[in-house]
N, C-alpha and C positions, 0 to 999 in steps of 0.2 A: 885243096877243094876247089871245084870249079865255081864259076860265078853264078850258077843257077841255085837259087834259094828254094829249098823244099817248102811247100805250102805251110806245113805246121810250124816251121821255124820262122817263116815270114811274118806270121801273126804275132809271135812273141817279139820279134825285132821291131815291128811297127809299134807295139805297145811300149817297148823300152824307149824308143825315140819320142813317142808322144808324151809319156810321163816325164822324161828328162826335160823336154822343152817346156812343158807346163810348169815344172818346178824352177825353170830358169837356169838349169845346169848346162854348162857347155860341155862339149866333148873333151876339152882340155881338163875340166874339173873332174869329170868321170875317170879319165885316164890317170890323173894324179892320185885319186883315191884308190884306184885299182893297182897302182904302181906299174903301169904300162904306158907306152907312148900314145899320143893323140892319134897318130897314124894307125896304130893297132886297134884302138877303140873304134875308129872310123871304119876299118875293115870289118870288125865285128858287127857294127850297126848296119853296114851295107850288105852283110851276108856273104862277104868274100872269105870269111873265116868262120868256122863253127865255134859256137859258144859252148865251152865245157860246162859241166854241171857246177863246178866250183865257181867259175866266173859268173854264171847265171845267178847263183845264190848271192854272190858278192854284189852284183848289179841291183838285185832286189833290196839288199840291205842298204846300199847307198841311196837308192831312191825312196827308202823308207816305206816299202810296200811288201805285202805278202807275195811270195814267189808265184802263187797260183793266180794272182791278179794280172801277172804278166802274160799268162796263158789264155785268159779270157778275152774275148773280142766282142765289141759291140757292132763291128762291121760284119755284114753277112758274108758267109763263105761263098755263096753263089748269089747272083742278082736275084733278089726276091720279087721284084716287080716285073711282070711281063707286059707285052703290048696292051693287053686288055685291062691293065692295072689291077689284076687279081694276083694274090700272093700264092706262092707255092705252098704245098702242104707243109704245115708246121712240123709234123713228125719227120718229114724228109730232112728238113733243116737241122732238127735236133740230132738225127741220126748222123748227118754229115759232121756236125761239130763233135759228136761223141767219137767218131772214127779218127778224127784228127787230133783232138786234145787229150783224150784218155790215155793213149799209150805213153805220151810224154809225161803227163801228170802222175801216172802210176809209178814211173821211175823216180819221181821226186817225193812221193808220198812217205816213203820210209825215212826220209831225212828230217822230218819234223821232230822226231823223238831224239835225234842225235844232238840237237842244240841244247837240250835240257841239262 
């Protein structure tokens, strides 16, 4: 895979790194729990390697979060403040988030019943 990170993947990667650092987990710790090298985990976190669905779910489990929380972002997809300090139409932002997150989340939705 090339070094370009797709926007929808970038959001999940940023959330993974943010939650990992908030919990005080090192890349080495995550790699050990996933039974991969620290270098491989670093490549996953930098977006140089795609995160498989299995690894994505494994990361969520290690971080002790629901997988969908890794898909949600508090950072705006687009700059929401323009020069006049007015916000863009909220419906536009919701639509943009829906277009980016829904396709990925839909693929994961069926997995919740598999763990029972």
